[in-house]
C-alpha positions as a Markdown table, in Angstrom:
| # | Residue | x | y | z |
|---|---|---|---|---|
| 1 | Met | 0.0 | 0.0 | 0.0 |
| 2 | Ser | 1.0 | 3.5 | -0.5 |
| 3 | Arg | -0.2 | 7.0 | 0.2 |
| 4 | Thr | -0.8 | 9.6 | -2.5 |
| 5 | Leu | -0.4 | 13.4 | -1.9 |
| 6 | Glu | -1.2 | 16.1 | -4.3 |
| 7 | Phe | 0.3 | 19.7 | -4.4 |
| 8 | Arg | -0.5 | 22.8 | -6.5 |
| 9 | Val | 3.0 | 24.2 | -7.6 |
| 10 | Thr | 3.5 | 27.6 | -9.2 |
| 11 | Gly | 6.5 | 29.1 | -10.8 |
| 12 | Met | 7.1 | 26.5 | -13.4 |
| 13 | His | 7.7 | 27.4 | -17.1 |
| 14 | Cys | 8.4 | 24.2 | -18.8 |
| 15 | Gly | 8.8 | 20.4 | -18.5 |
| 16 | Ser | 12.3 | 20.9 | -17.2 |
| 17 | Cys | 10.9 | 22.6 | -14.1 |
| 18 | Gly | 8.8 | 19.5 | -13.5 |
| 19 | Met | 11.9 | 17.3 | -13.7 |
| 20 | Leu | 13.7 | 19.5 | -11.2 |
| 21 | Ile | 10.8 | 19.2 | -8.7 |
| 22 | Asp | 10.5 | 15.4 | -9.1 |
| 23 | Asp | 14.2 | 15.0 | -8.6 |
| 24 | Ala | 14.1 | 17.1 | -5.4 |
| 25 | Val | 11.0 | 15.3 | -4.0 |
| 26 | Glu | 12.2 | 11.9 | -4.9 |
| 27 | Glu | 15.4 | 12.3 | -2.8 |
| 28 | Leu | 13.2 | 12.2 | 0.4 |
| 29 | Asp | 13.1 | 8.9 | 2.3 |
| 30 | Gly | 9.9 | 7.1 | 1.8 |
| 31 | Val | 8.9 | 8.8 | -1.6 |
| 32 | Thr | 8.4 | 6.1 | -4.2 |
| 33 | Ser | 7.6 | 8.5 | -7.0 |
| 34 | Ser | 6.8 | 12.1 | -7.9 |
| 35 | Thr | 5.1 | 13.2 | -11.1 |
| 36 | Thr | 4.8 | 16.8 | -12.0 |
| 37 | Asp | 2.7 | 18.3 | -14.8 |
| 38 | Ala | 3.9 | 21.9 | -15.4 |
| 39 | Arg | 0.9 | 22.8 | -17.5 |
| 40 | Ala | -1.6 | 21.7 | -14.8 |
| 41 | Glu | 0.7 | 23.2 | -12.0 |
| 42 | Arg | 0.3 | 19.9 | -10.1 |
| 43 | Thr | 2.7 | 17.4 | -8.5 |
| 44 | Val | 1.4 | 14.0 | -7.3 |
| 45 | Val | 3.6 | 12.2 | -4.8 |
| 46 | Glu | 3.4 | 8.6 | -3.8 |
| 47 | Leu | 4.7 | 7.5 | -0.4 |
| 48 | Asp | 5.2 | 4.1 | 1.1 |
| 49 | Asp | 3.1 | 3.3 | 4.1 |
| 50 | Val | 5.7 | 3.6 | 6.7 |
| 51 | Ser | 7.2 | 6.9 | 5.4 |
| 52 | Pro | 7.4 | 9.6 | 8.1 |
| 53 | Ile | 7.3 | 12.3 | 5.4 |
| 54 | Asp | 4.4 | 14.8 | 5.6 |
| 55 | Asp | 3.1 | 17.7 | 3.6 |
| 56 | Glu | 5.6 | 20.2 | 5.1 |
| 57 | Asp | 8.6 | 18.1 | 4.1 |
| 58 | Ile | 7.4 | 17.8 | 0.5 |
| 59 | Ile | 6.5 | 21.6 | 0.3 |
| 60 | Ala | 10.1 | 22.4 | 1.7 |
| 61 | Ala | 11.7 | 20.2 | -1.0 |
| 62 | Ile | 9.7 | 21.9 | -3.8 |
| 63 | Glu | 10.5 | 25.4 | -2.4 |
| 64 | Glu | 14.2 | 24.5 | -2.1 |
| 65 | Ala | 14.0 | 23.7 | -5.8 |
| 66 | Gly | 12.8 | 27.2 | -6.4 |
| 67 | Tyr | 9.0 | 26.9 | -6.7 |
| 68 | Arg | 6.0 | 27.5 | -4.5 |
| 69 | Ala | 3.7 | 24.8 | -3.3 |
| 70 | Val | 0.5 | 24.1 | -1.3 |
| 71 | Arg | -1.4 | 20.9 | -0.6 |
| 72 | Ala | -4.1 | 20.5 | -3.1 |
């Protein structure tokens, strides 16, 4: 089983922005995948069941990559 979290992300201009966000988020322990759609301004994150990661950890990783995020 896994958990899915969705975030609204602003400040992206192209697909490369999405790849930067996915790379940053996927570095977090417990994240199994991150999929970002720059046009939809959306990032969907899959976490394993035992992951201690929460919304704030993911938002911090996205903001550290240079973008703004809120839980959708």
